[in-house]
N, CA, C and O atoms as a GROMACS GRO file, in nm:
protein
  412
    1MET      N    1   7.211   9.426  10.661
    1MET     CA    2   7.343   9.366  10.682
    1MET      C    3   7.379   9.372  10.828
    1MET      O    4   7.326   9.455  10.903
    2PHE      N    5   7.467   9.288  10.869
    2PHE     CA    6   7.512   9.283  11.006
    2PHE      C    7   7.655   9.335  11.015
    2PHE      O    8   7.730   9.334  10.917
    3ALA      N    9   7.691   9.382  11.134
    3ALA     CA   10   7.826   9.436  11.155
    3ALA      C   11   7.926   9.320  11.159
    3ALA      O   12   7.901   9.217  11.221
    4VAL      N   13   8.038   9.338  11.093
    4VAL     CA   14   8.143   9.238  11.089
    4VAL      C   15   8.262   9.292  11.166
    4VAL      O   16   8.306   9.405  11.143
    5SER      N   17   8.314   9.211  11.257
    5SER     CA   18   8.432   9.251  11.332
    5SER      C   19   8.556   9.198  11.261
    5SER      O   20   8.575   9.077  11.250
    6LEU      N   21   8.638   9.289  11.213
    6LEU     CA   22   8.759   9.250  11.140
    6LEU      C   23   8.882   9.269  11.227
    6LEU      O   24   8.888   9.360  11.310
    7SER      N   25   8.979   9.181  11.208
    7SER     CA   26   9.107   9.199  11.276
    7SER      C   27   9.180   9.317  11.213
    7SER      O   28   9.143   9.362  11.104
    8ARG      N   29   9.282   9.366  11.280
    8ARG     CA   30   9.361   9.476  11.223
    8ARG      C   31   9.420   9.435  11.089
    8ARG      O   32   9.431   9.517  10.998
    9TYR      N   33   9.458   9.311  11.076
    9TYR     CA   34   9.515   9.260  10.951
    9TYR      C   35   9.412   9.266  10.838
    9TYR      O   36   9.447   9.294  10.723
   10GLU      N   37   9.287   9.240  10.872
   10GLU     CA   38   9.181   9.237  10.770
   10GLU      C   39   9.128   9.377  10.732
   10GLU      O   40   9.058   9.391  10.632
   11ARG      N   41   9.160   9.479  10.810
   11ARG     CA   42   9.114   9.616  10.782
   11ARG      C   43   9.202   9.678  10.674
   11ARG      O   44   9.289   9.760  10.701
   12GLU      N   45   9.176   9.638  10.552
   12GLU     CA   46   9.260   9.683  10.441
   12GLU      C   47   9.214   9.816  10.384
   12GLU      O   48   9.101   9.859  10.403
   13THR      N   49   9.306   9.879  10.314
   13THR     CA   50   9.278  10.000  10.238
   13THR      C   51   9.334   9.979  10.098
   13THR      O   52   9.449   9.938  10.082
   14ILE      N   53   9.253  10.008   9.998
   14ILE     CA   54   9.295   9.994   9.858
   14ILE      C   55   9.274  10.128   9.789
   14ILE      O   56   9.164  10.185   9.793
   15ILE      N   57   9.379  10.177   9.727
   15ILE     CA   58   9.371  10.301   9.649
   15ILE      C   59   9.387  10.263   9.503
   15ILE      O   60   9.488  10.205   9.463
   16ASN      N   61   9.287  10.295   9.423
   16ASN     CA   62   9.285  10.252   9.283
   16ASN      C   63   9.266  10.374   9.192
   16ASN      O   64   9.171  10.451   9.210
   17PHE      N   65   9.357  10.389   9.095
   17PHE     CA   66   9.341  10.496   8.997
   17PHE      C   67   9.410  10.457   8.868
   17PHE      O   68   9.489  10.363   8.863
   18ASN      N   69   9.378  10.531   8.762
   18ASN     CA   70   9.443  10.508   8.633
   18ASN      C   71   9.506  10.639   8.586
   18ASN      O   72   9.490  10.742   8.651
   19GLU      N   73   9.577  10.632   8.477
   19GLU     CA   74   9.650  10.750   8.427
   19GLU      C   75   9.560  10.855   8.363
   19GLU      O   76   9.598  10.972   8.354
   20GLU      N   77   9.440  10.816   8.319
   20GLU     CA   78   9.355  10.909   8.247
   20GLU      C   79   9.267  10.995   8.337
   20GLU      O   80   9.259  11.117   8.319
   21GLU      N   81   9.202  10.933   8.434
   21GLU     CA   82   9.107  11.006   8.518
   21GLU      C   83   9.178  11.089   8.624
   21GLU      O   84   9.292  11.061   8.662
   22LYS      N   85   9.110  11.192   8.671
   22LYS     CA   86   9.168  11.282   8.770
   22LYS      C   87   9.130  11.246   8.913
   22LYS      O   88   9.158  11.320   9.006
   23THR      N   89   9.066  11.130   8.929
   23THR     CA   90   9.024  11.086   9.062
   23THR      C   91   9.077  10.946   9.091
   23THR      O   92   9.113  10.871   9.000
   24ALA      N   93   9.079  10.915   9.220
   24ALA     CA   94   9.116  10.781   9.268
   24ALA      C   95   9.003  10.732   9.356
   24ALA      O   96   8.937  10.812   9.423
   25ASP      N   97   8.979  10.602   9.356
   25ASP     CA   98   8.885  10.542   9.449
   25ASP      C   99   8.963  10.488   9.568
   25ASP      O  100   9.060  10.414   9.550
   26VAL      N  101   8.920  10.526   9.688
   26VAL     CA  102   8.985  10.480   9.811
   26VAL      C  103   8.884  10.396   9.887
   26VAL      O  104   8.784  10.447   9.938
   27TYR      N  105   8.911  10.265   9.894
   27TYR     CA  106   8.827  10.170   9.967
   27TYR      C  107   8.898  10.137  10.096
   27TYR      O  108   9.016  10.101  10.095
   28THR      N  109   8.828  10.150  10.209
   28THR     CA  110   8.894  10.125  10.337
   28THR      C  111   8.801  10.069  10.442
   28THR      O  112   8.680  10.091  10.441
   29HIS      N  113   8.863   9.996  10.534
   29HIS     CA  114   8.798   9.952  10.658
   29HIS      C  115   8.864  10.020  10.778
   29HIS      O  116   8.822   9.998  10.891
   30SER      N  117   8.964  10.102  10.755
   30SER     CA  118   9.038  10.169  10.863
   30SER      C  119   8.951  10.275  10.930
   30SER      O  120   8.909  10.370  10.864
   31PRO      N  121   8.922  10.260  11.059
   31PRO     CA  122   8.838  10.360  11.126
   31PRO      C  123   8.898  10.501  11.118
   31PRO      O  124   8.824  10.597  11.095
   32ALA      N  125   9.027  10.515  11.135
   32ALA     CA  126   9.089  10.648  11.131
   32ALA      C  127   9.078  10.710  10.992
   32ALA      O  128   9.047  10.828  10.978
   33LEU      N  129   9.103  10.631  10.889
   33LEU     CA  130   9.096  10.683  10.752
   33LEU      C  131   8.951  10.713  10.714
   33LEU      O  132   8.925  10.812  10.645
   34LYS      N  133   8.857  10.630  10.756
   34LYS     CA  134   8.715  10.658  10.728
   34LYS      C  135   8.674  10.791  10.791
   34LYS      O  136   8.603  10.870  10.728
   35GLN      N  137   8.719  10.817  10.912
   35GLN     CA  138   8.686  10.942  10.980
   35GLN      C  139   8.748  11.061  10.906
   35GLN      O  140   8.683  11.164  10.888
   36ARG      N  141   8.872  11.046  10.865
   36ARG     CA  142   8.941  11.154  10.794
   36ARG      C  143   8.872  11.183  10.660
   36ARG      O  144   8.853  11.299  10.625
   37LEU      N  145   8.837  11.078  10.586
   37LEU     CA  146   8.771  11.097  10.457
   37LEU      C  147   8.632  11.159  10.474
   37LEU      O  148   8.590  11.241  10.393
   38LYS      N  149   8.562  11.120  10.579
   38LYS     CA  150   8.430  11.178  10.608
   38LYS      C  151   8.443  11.328  10.633
   38LYS      O  152   8.364  11.407  10.581
   39MET      N  153   8.543  11.366  10.713
   39MET     CA  154   8.567  11.508  10.741
   39MET      C  155   8.603  11.582  10.612
   39MET      O  156   8.552  11.691  10.587
   40MET      N  157   8.689  11.523  10.532
   40MET     CA  158   8.731  11.587  10.407
   40MET      C  159   8.613  11.602  10.311
   40MET      O  160   8.600  11.704  10.242
   41ALA      N  161   8.526  11.500  10.306
   41ALA     CA  162   8.409  11.507  10.217
   41ALA      C  163   8.315  11.619  10.259
   41ALA      O  164   8.255  11.686  10.174
   42ALA      N  165   8.302  11.641  10.389
   42ALA     CA  166   8.216  11.749  10.438
   42ALA      C  167   8.277  11.885  10.409
   42ALA      O  168   8.206  11.980  10.374
   43LYS      N  169   8.408  11.895  10.423
   43LYS     CA  170   8.476  12.024  10.407
   43LYS      C  171   8.511  12.056  10.262
   43LYS      O  172   8.512  12.172  10.222
   44TYR      N  173   8.540  11.952  10.183
   44TYR     CA  174   8.583  11.970  10.044
   44TYR      C  175   8.504  11.878   9.950
   44TYR      O  176   8.561  11.789   9.888
   45PRO      N  177   8.373  11.900   9.939
   45PRO     CA  178   8.289  11.810   9.858
   45PRO      C  179   8.326  11.805   9.710
   45PRO      O  180   8.294  11.709   9.641
   46GLN      N  181   8.392  11.909   9.662
   46GLN     CA  182   8.434  11.908   9.522
   46GLN      C  183   8.551  11.812   9.499
   46GLN      O  184   8.574  11.770   9.385
   47ASP      N  185   8.624  11.776   9.604
   47ASP     CA  186   8.742  11.690   9.592
   47ASP      C  187   8.724  11.550   9.650
   47ASP      O  188   8.796  11.458   9.611
   48VAL      N  189   8.629  11.532   9.741
   48VAL     CA  190   8.612  11.403   9.810
   48VAL      C  191   8.463  11.373   9.821
   48VAL      O  192   8.388  11.452   9.878
   49GLN      N  193   8.421  11.259   9.768
   49GLN     CA  194   8.281  11.218   9.778
   49GLN      C  195   8.273  11.071   9.821
   49GLN      O  196   8.346  10.985   9.770
   50MET      N  197   8.182  11.044   9.915
   50MET     CA  198   8.156  10.906   9.953
   50MET      C  199   8.070  10.846   9.842
   50MET      O  200   7.967  10.904   9.805
   51ILE      N  201   8.111  10.731   9.788
   51ILE     CA  202   8.034  10.674   9.677
   51ILE      C  203   7.970  10.540   9.709
   51ILE      O  204   7.876  10.499   9.640
   52ARG      N  205   8.018  10.470   9.812
   52ARG     CA  206   7.960  10.339   9.838
   52ARG      C  207   7.998  10.287   9.977
   52ARG      O  208   8.112  10.303  10.021
   53LYS      N  209   7.901  10.226  10.045
   53LYS     CA  210   7.926  10.149  10.167
   53LYS      C  211   7.900  10.004  10.132
   53LYS      O  212   7.803   9.973  10.062
   54ASN      N  213   7.987   9.914  10.179
   54ASN     CA  214   7.968   9.774  10.140
   54ASN      C  215   7.882   9.695  10.236
   54ASN      O  216   7.856   9.577  10.212
   55GLY      N  217   7.836   9.756  10.344
   55GLY     CA  218   7.748   9.687  10.438
   55GLY      C  219   7.823   9.603  10.540
   55GLY      O  220   7.762   9.553  10.635
   56ALA      N  221   7.951   9.586  10.523
   56ALA     CA  222   8.032   9.508  10.617
   56ALA      C  223   8.138   9.597  10.683
   56ALA      O  224   8.238   9.547  10.734
   57GLY      N  225   8.115   9.728  10.680
   57GLY     CA  226   8.209   9.821  10.743
   57GLY      C  227   8.305   9.889  10.648
   57GLY      O  228   8.373   9.984  10.687
   58GLY      N  229   8.311   9.843  10.525
   58GLY     CA  230   8.399   9.906  10.427
   58GLY      C  231   8.328  10.022  10.360
   58GLY      O  232   8.205  10.022  10.347
   59ILE      N  233   8.404  10.119  10.316
   59ILE     CA  234   8.347  10.237  10.252
   59ILE      C  235   8.442  10.282  10.141
   59ILE      O  236   8.564  10.272  10.154
   60THR      N  237   8.385  10.333  10.033
   60THR     CA  238   8.464  10.382   9.920
   60THR      C  239   8.437  10.530   9.900
   60THR      O  240   8.323  10.575   9.896
   61TYR      N  241   8.546  10.605   9.887
   61TYR     CA  242   8.539  10.748   9.856
   61TYR      C  243   8.607  10.772   9.723
   61TYR      O  244   8.704  10.704   9.689
   62ARG      N  245   8.557  10.868   9.648
   62ARG     CA  246   8.623  10.915   9.527
   62ARG      C  247   8.699  11.042   9.566
   62ARG      O  248   8.641  11.136   9.619
   63VAL      N  249   8.829  11.042   9.539
   63VAL     CA  250   8.918  11.147   9.586
   63VAL      C  251   8.996  11.205   9.468
   63VAL      O  252   9.042  11.130   9.382
   64ALA      N  253   9.011  11.336   9.464
   64ALA     CA  254   9.094  11.398   9.361
   64ALA      C  255   9.236  11.341   9.374
   64ALA      O  256   9.293  11.339   9.483
   65LYS      N  257   9.293  11.295   9.262
   65LYS     CA  258   9.426  11.234   9.267
   65LYS      C  259   9.532  11.327   9.323
   65LYS      O  260   9.630  11.280   9.381
   66ARG      N  261   9.514  11.456   9.308
   66ARG     CA  262   9.616  11.548   9.359
   66ARG      C  263   9.626  11.543   9.511
   66ARG      O  264   9.721  11.596   9.568
   67LEU      N  265   9.528  11.481   9.578
   67LEU     CA  266   9.532  11.467   9.723
   67LEU      C  267   9.602  11.338   9.768
   67LEU      O  268   9.627  11.319   9.887
   68ILE      N  269   9.632  11.250   9.674
   68ILE     CA  270   9.698  11.124   9.706
   68ILE      C  271   9.850  11.147   9.701
   68ILE      O  272   9.902  11.192   9.599
   69HIS      N  273   9.920  11.117   9.810
   69HIS     CA  274  10.064  11.143   9.817
   69HIS      C  275  10.140  11.022   9.871
   69HIS      O  276  10.093  10.953   9.961
   70ILE      N  277  10.254  10.998   9.815
   70ILE     CA  278  10.351  10.904   9.871
   70ILE      C  279  10.479  10.984   9.884
   70ILE      O  280  10.533  11.034   9.785
   71SER      N  281  10.527  10.997  10.006
   71SER     CA  282  10.642  11.084  10.028
   71SER      C  283  10.762  11.006  10.079
   71SER      O  284  10.750  10.895  10.130
   72LEU      N  285  10.876  11.066  10.063
   72LEU     CA  286  10.999  11.008  10.115
   72LEU      C  287  10.999  11.018  10.267
   72LEU      O  288  10.938  11.110  10.323
   73PRO      N  289  11.067  10.926  10.334
   73PRO     CA  290  11.076  10.936  10.480
   73PRO      C  291  11.149  11.065  10.520
   73PRO      O  292  11.238  11.112  10.449
   74LYS      N  293  11.110  11.121  10.632
   74LYS     CA  294  11.174  11.242  10.682
   74LYS      C  295  11.297  11.203  10.765
   74LYS      O  296  11.294  11.106  10.840
   75SER      N  297  11.403  11.280  10.750
   75SER     CA  298  11.526  11.253  10.824
   75SER      C  299  11.510  11.296  10.969
   75SER      O  300  11.422  11.376  11.002
   76ALA      N  301  11.595  11.245  11.055
   76ALA     CA  302  11.594  11.284  11.196
   76ALA      C  303  11.623  11.433  11.209
   76ALA      O  304  11.564  11.499  11.295
   77ASP      N  305  11.713  11.486  11.126
   77ASP     CA  306  11.744  11.629  11.129
   77ASP      C  307  11.621  11.712  11.092
   77ASP      O  308  11.593  11.814  11.156
   78TRP      N  309  11.548  11.669  10.991
   78TRP     CA  310  11.428  11.741  10.949
   78TRP      C  311  11.326  11.742  11.063
   78TRP      O  312  11.267  11.845  11.094
   79LYS      N  313  11.305  11.624  11.126
   79LYS     CA  314  11.208  11.614  11.236
   79LYS      C  315  11.249  11.703  11.352
   79LYS      O  316  11.165  11.772  11.411
   80ALA      N  317  11.378  11.703  11.386
   80ALA     CA  318  11.428  11.786  11.496
   80ALA      C  319  11.408  11.934  11.464
   80ALA      O  320  11.369  12.012  11.552
   81SER      N  321  11.434  11.973  11.341
   81SER     CA  322  11.417  12.112  11.299
   81SER      C  323  11.271  12.154  11.310
   81SER      O  324  11.241  12.262  11.361
   82ARG      N  325  11.180  12.070  11.263
   82ARG     CA  326  11.036  12.101  11.270
   82ARG      C  327  10.989  12.108  11.415
   82ARG      O  328  10.908  12.194  11.451
   83SER      N  329  11.039  12.018  11.499
   83SER     CA  330  11.003  12.018  11.640
   83SER      C  331  11.049  12.147  11.707
   83SER      O  332  10.975  12.208  11.785
   84ALA      N  333  11.172  12.188  11.677
   84ALA     CA  334  11.227  12.312  11.735
   84ALA      C  335  11.144  12.432  11.691
   84ALA      O  336  11.116  12.521  11.772
   85LYS      N  337  11.106  12.437  11.564
   85LYS     CA  338  11.025  12.549  11.515
   85LYS      C  339  10.888  12.552  11.583
   85LYS      O  340  10.837  12.659  11.615
   86ALA      N  341  10.829  12.433  11.604
   86ALA     CA  342  10.698  12.427  11.670
   86ALA      C  343  10.710  12.474  11.815
   86ALA      O  344  10.623  12.546  11.864
   87LYS      N  345  10.816  12.432  11.883
   87LYS     CA  346  10.836  12.477  12.022
   87LYS      C  347  10.859  12.627  12.027
   87LYS      O  348  10.807  12.695  12.115
   88GLU      N  349  10.937  12.677  11.933
   88GLU     CA  350  10.965  12.821  11.927
   88GLU      C  351  10.837  12.901  11.906
   88GLU      O  352  10.821  13.009  11.962
   89ALA      N  353  10.747  12.848  11.828
   89ALA     CA  354  10.620  12.915  11.800
   89ALA      C  355  10.515  12.885  11.906
   89ALA      O  356  10.400  12.928  11.895
   90ASP      N  357  10.554  12.808  12.010
   90ASP     CA  358  10.464  12.768  12.118
   90ASP      C  359  10.339  12.698  12.063
   90ASP      O  360  10.227  12.725  12.105
   91TYR      N  361  10.363  12.609  11.969
   91TYR     CA  362  10.254  12.538  11.903
   91TYR      C  363  10.173  12.454  12.001
   91TYR      O  364  10.051  12.444  11.986
   92ALA      N  365  10.237  12.395  12.101
   92ALA     CA  366  10.166  12.307  12.195
   92ALA      C  367  10.054  12.383  12.267
   92ALA      O  368   9.944  12.330  12.281
   93SER      N  369  10.081  12.505  12.312
   93SER     CA  370   9.977  12.580  12.383
   93SER      C  371   9.864  12.619  12.287
   93SER      O  372   9.747  12.623  12.326
   94HIS      N  373   9.899  12.648  12.161
   94HIS     CA  374   9.796  12.679  12.062
   94HIS      C  375   9.706  12.558  12.041
   94HIS      O  376   9.584  12.572  12.033
   95PHE      N  377   9.766  12.440  12.031
   95PHE     CA  378   9.689  12.318  12.010
   95PHE      C  379   9.598  12.291  12.130
   95PHE      O  380   9.481  12.257  12.112
   96LYS      N  381   9.651  12.306  12.251
   96LYS     CA  382   9.571  12.283  12.372
   96LYS      C  383   9.454  12.381  12.378
   96LYS      O  384   9.342  12.343  12.412
   97ALA      N  385   9.479  12.507  12.346
   97ALA     CA  386   9.372  12.608  12.349
   97ALA      C  387   9.266  12.576  12.244
   97ALA      O  388   9.146  12.588  12.271
   98HIS      N  389   9.309  12.535  12.127
   98HIS     CA  390   9.214  12.500  12.021
   98HIS      C  391   9.132  12.379  12.060
   98HIS      O  392   9.011  12.375  12.035
   99LYS      N  393   9.195  12.280  12.119
   99LYS     CA  394   9.126  12.157  12.158
   99LYS      C  395   9.024  12.183  12.268
   99LYS      O  396   8.912  12.131  12.263
  100THR      N  397   9.060  12.264  12.368
  100THR     CA  398   8.967  12.290  12.477
  100THR      C  399   8.854  12.383  12.436
  100THR      O  400   8.747  12.378  12.495
  101SER      N  401   8.874  12.467  12.336
  101SER     CA  402   8.770  12.558  12.294
  101SER      C  403   8.656  12.488  12.222
  101SER      O  404   8.548  12.545  12.208
  102LYS      N  405   8.677  12.365  12.176
  102LYS     CA  406   8.572  12.289  12.108
  102LYS      C  407   8.471  12.231  12.205
  102LYS      O  408   8.361  12.194  12.164
  103HIS      N  409   8.507  12.221  12.332
  103HIS     CA  410   8.420  12.154  12.429
  103HIS      C  411   8.339  12.248  12.508
  103HIS      O  412   8.261  12.206  12.593
   0.00000   0.00000   0.00000
């Protein structure tokens, strides 16, 4: 197969599940989501498995349904509170140290 260049509009993601099974199939062309699912499959193989590549850049993973979430939007107050807590805990320096230690 040959590589297909898709527009951002064409890079769809489809999440498919039913009420009976405990897993969902996640089909995606999103580079960021493909990378995240690949990492999850390596770290949590019991919950995430790559099951199919379509040859045109799309990939399907089987994911435990308990990992699929749709959440309510966060309020500005909630975001400000979380930001303040992160600053208080000096999270930024922790992140920078963690990021530089990988290289």
